[in-house]
C-alpha positions in Angstrom: -84.5 -121.7 175.7 -87.8 -122.9 174.8 -89.9 -123.1 178.6 -91.0 -126.7 177.7 -88.8 -129.8 176.9 -89.4 -132.8 174.9 -89.1 -136.6 176.3 -86.3 -137.4 173.9 -84.3 -134.4 174.9 -84.8 -135.3 178.6 -83.5 -138.7 177.9 -80.5 -137.5 176.1 -79.5 -134.8 178.6 -80.1 -137.3 181.5 -77.1 -139.4 179.6 -75.4 -136.6 179.5 -72.1 -136.1 182.2 -74.3 -133.1 183.6 -77.7 -134.2 184.0 -80.5 -131.4 185.3 -82.1 -131.8 188.2 -85.9 -133.4 187.7 -88.6 -132.6 190.2 -91.7 -134.7 190.2 -94.8 -132.6 190.7 -97.9 -134.6 190.1 -100.4 -132.8 192.0 -104.0 -132.2 190.5 -107.0 -130.6 191.2 -108.4 -133.6 192.3 -105.9 -133.9 194.7 -104.5 -137.1 194.3 -102.0 -138.7 196.6 -99.0 -137.4 194.9 -96.3 -139.5 197.1 -98.0 -142.5 196.4 -98.1 -141.8 192.9 -94.4 -141.1 192.9 -93.7 -144.4 194.9 -95.4 -146.3 192.2 -93.5 -144.7 189.3 -91.1 -141.6 188.3 -88.4 -140.9 186.1 -85.3 -142.0 187.3 -83.5 -140.0 189.5 -86.2 -137.3 190.1 -86.8 -135.8 193.5 -90.1 -136.0 194.6 -91.9 -132.3 195.6 -95.1 -132.1 197.9 -97.4 -129.3 196.2 -98.7 -128.0 199.5 -95.6 -127.2 201.3 -93.1 -126.2 198.9 -95.2 -124.4 196.3 -98.1 -122.7 198.5 -98.0 -121.3 201.6 -100.3 -121.5 204.3 -104.0 -120.5 203.3 -105.8 -117.9 205.1 -109.7 -117.7 205.1 -109.7 -114.0 205.1 -108.0 -113.6 201.5 -104.9 -114.6 199.5 -106.4 -117.6 198.1 -106.3 -121.3 198.9 -102.7 -121.3 197.2 -100.8 -118.4 198.1 -97.0 -118.3 197.4 -94.6 -119.6 199.7 -92.5 -117.2 201.5 -89.0 -116.5 200.0 -86.9 -118.4 202.6 -89.0 -121.0 203.1 -89.1 -121.9 198.9 -86.1 -121.4 198.8 -85.2 -123.5 201.7 -87.0 -126.2 200.0 -85.1 -125.9 196.7 -81.8 -126.2 198.3 -83.1 -129.3 200.0 -84.1 -131.1 196.3 -80.3 -130.0 195.3 -81.0 -126.8 193.3 -77.9 -124.0 193.1 -78.2 -121.6 191.5 -77.2 -122.7 188.4 -78.7 -125.8 188.4 -80.7 -126.8 185.0 -84.1 -127.9 186.4 -86.8 -129.9 184.7 -90.0 -130.1 186.0 -92.5 -132.8 185.4 -96.4 -133.6 186.2 -99.7 -134.8 185.2 -100.7 -134.1 181.6 -102.6 -131.2 182.6 -99.4 -129.7 183.4 -100.8 -127.8 186.7 -98.4 -128.4 189.1 -95.8 -128.3 186.7 -96.1 -125.1 185.6 -96.6 -123.5 189.2 -93.0 -125.3 189.9 -91.9 -123.6 186.8 -93.8 -120.3 187.6 -92.4 -120.5 191.3 -89.0 -121.0 190.2 -88.9 -118.1 187.6 -90.6 -116.1 190.2 -88.4 -116.4 192.6 -85.1 -116.0 190.4 -84.1 -119.1 188.7 -82.9 -118.7 185.2 -82.8 -122.2 183.7 -86.1 -124.4 184.5 -88.2 -126.1 182.0 -91.7 -128.6 182.0 -91.4 -132.0 180.5 -94.0 -131.5 177.9 -97.0 -133.8 178.6 -95.9 -135.2 181.8 -94.8 -138.1 183.3 -97.7 -140.0 181.0 -95.4 -138.6 177.8 -92.5 -140.5 179.3 -94.1 -144.2 180.0 -96.0 -143.8 176.6 -92.1 -143.3 175.2 -91.1 -146.5 176.8 -88.8 -144.5 178.6 -86.9 -146.0 181.8 -88.9 -146.0 185.4 -88.0 -145.8 188.7 -89.9 -147.5 191.9 -90.2 -146.3 195.6 -89.5 -144.1 197.9 -87.1 -140.8 197.2 -83.8 -141.2 197.1 -81.1 -139.0 199.5 -80.2 -135.9 197.3 -76.7 -135.9 196.2 -75.5 -132.1 197.2 -77.8 -129.6 199.2 -77.9 -126.8 196.8 -77.2 -123.2 197.3 -80.5 -121.7 195.8 -81.2 -118.2 197.3 -84.9 -116.5 196.0 -85.2 -113.1 194.9 -88.7 -112.6 194.4 -89.9 -110.4 191.3 -89.0 -112.8 188.4 -92.4 -112.8 186.8 -95.4 -110.6 186.9 -98.0 -110.9 189.3 -101.5 -109.6 189.9 -103.0 -108.9 193.5 -106.7 -108.0 193.8 -106.6 -104.5 192.4 -104.6 -105.1 189.5 -106.8 -107.9 188.4 -109.5 -105.7 188.8 -108.0 -102.7 186.6 -106.9 -105.6 184.2 -110.5 -106.7 183.6 -111.6 -103.2 182.7 -108.3 -102.0 180.6 -106.7 -104.8 179.6 -107.3 -108.4 179.0 -107.9 -110.5 182.2 -108.3 -114.4 181.3 -110.0 -116.8 183.1 -108.3 -120.1 182.9 -111.0 -122.3 184.4 -113.2 -124.5 182.7 -116.5 -122.5 181.1 -119.1 -123.8 183.5 -117.3 -122.4 186.5 -116.4 -119.5 184.4 -120.5 -119.0 183.3 -121.6 -119.9 187.2 -123.3 -122.9 186.6 -121.4 -125.4 188.8 -119.0 -124.3 191.2 -117.1 -127.4 193.3 -114.7 -125.4 195.4 -115.3 -122.0 196.0 -118.3 -120.7 197.9 -119.7 -118.6 194.7 -119.5 -119.2 191.0 -119.1 -116.6 188.2 -116.1 -114.9 187.0 -114.3 -111.6 187.8 -116.4 -108.8 185.8 -114.7 -108.0 182.5 -112.5 -111.3 182.5 -112.5 -113.4 179.6 -113.0 -117.0 179.6 -110.1 -118.8 178.0 -110.0 -122.9 179.3 -106.6 -124.0 180.1 -107.6 -127.3 178.3 -107.4 -125.6 174.6 -103.8 -125.6 175.1 -103.2 -128.6 175.1 -103.6 -131.8 172.6 -105.0 -134.9 173.0 -102.0 -136.3 174.4 -101.7 -133.7 177.1 -98.9 -131.9 175.2 -98.6 -128.0 174.5 -99.9 -126.7 170.8 -97.0 -125.3 169.0 -96.2 -121.8 169.3 -98.2 -121.4 165.8 -101.7 -122.8 167.1 -101.1 -121.0 170.5 -100.5 -117.4 168.7 -103.9 -118.2 166.8 -105.7 -119.3 170.0 -105.5 -116.2 171.9 -105.5 -113.8 169.0 -109.0 -115.1 169.1 -109.4 -113.4 172.5 -107.7 -110.3 172.0 -103.9 -111.3 172.9 -101.2 -109.9 170.6 -97.8 -110.1 170.9 -97.7 -106.4 171.7 -99.7 -107.4 174.9 -96.3 -109.0 176.2 -94.0 -106.2 177.2 -97.2 -104.2 178.7 -98.4 -107.3 181.1 -94.7 -107.3 182.7 -95.6 -104.2 184.9 -96.6 -106.0 188.3 -99.3 -103.2 188.9 -101.5 -104.8 186.2 -102.7 -101.8 184.7 -102.3 -103.1 181.1 -101.3 -106.1 178.9 -102.6 -109.4 179.6 -103.2 -111.7 183.0 -104.7 -114.8 183.7 -106.5 -116.7 187.2 -108.1 -119.9 188.0 -109.9 -121.1 190.9 -105.9 -120.9 193.2 -103.0 -119.9 190.9 -102.6 -123.4 189.7 -103.8 -123.9 186.8 -103.7 -120.7 185.8 -99.6 -121.1 185.5 -100.4 -123.5 183.1 -101.8 -120.4 180.9 -99.0 -118.5 181.7 -96.6 -120.9 180.0 -98.7 -121.6 177.0 -98.9 -117.5 176.8 -95.2 -117.7 177.3 -95.1 -120.5 174.5 -97.2 -117.7 172.2 -94.3 -114.9 172.7 -96.6 -113.2 175.2 -95.8 -112.4 178.9 -99.0 -112.6 181.7 -98.8 -111.3 184.7 -100.6 -114.3 187.0 -103.3 -113.5 189.7 -102.2 -116.3 192.6 -104.9 -115.3 194.3 -107.6 -116.1 192.0 -111.0 -116.5 192.2 -110.7 -118.0 195.7 -109.2 -114.6 197.0 -111.7 -112.6 195.0 -114.7 -114.6 196.3 -113.2 -113.9 199.8 -114.7 -110.7 200.4 -118.4 -111.0 199.6 -118.7 -107.4 198.5 -116.3 -107.6 195.6 -118.7 -107.8 192.4 -119.3 -111.0 190.7 -120.7 -111.8 186.5 -122.2 -114.7 185.8 -123.2 -116.4 181.9 -120.8 -116.5 179.1 -120.5 -112.7 178.7 -117.3 -110.9 180.3 -120.3 -108.8 182.5 
């Protein structure tokens, strides 16, 4: 099953006798008011997801990054309240950059849900195709779900695993190139990158309309960075000792990178804490400039 879904396929599915649960996750790095955006228009029947309370746990300034994972209990409770069952098909969508939707996809997969897909191109693609749009407040959920979270469905990197992977495997930095090089850092107190990491901005995973490149083009993109299909299984180890992994500022845009790698046939580890976790300890090394360091 492909992890992405086209607009026509979602429209057909919604008109069928057993439609999926659709989740609206239009969070962006700019911090747009997602609920207000939802109210102005959303896929009919879509259920609003608050990124900060559902897809992220409380941040700890001493470490863990700006957007740590929610607890299994909290995540499962939120999904049940949204009507997600263990055997429910789920489709998530967000902004054209895919960040919020990919984080939702990744969290569901990590916590054990087996049937979740991302709407390719997000809500913008839905509107552009002339599909119906619903406005107003989130409607009532028809029935509370029974989803039970079981962590471990996707490979995760901690700070030590990310450091090892940067040395012995391939650790991809998903942020914009200028942040990787340390030329600017709009969010975190220190600019630069994890020594040994490669710059791989997520913008290169998408076309001009915010849709993912096809699998062949994604494989070509990642092959140019040294990622081969043989790296997929190696990345599945939770310790991150070999294979491929990715990080960003706080584990959100990097989830889009994990999704792109999955489309290319490579299973990658996600360093959830990412750069915001790495620089929380000023003793950790920082590289700047275009080289891996």
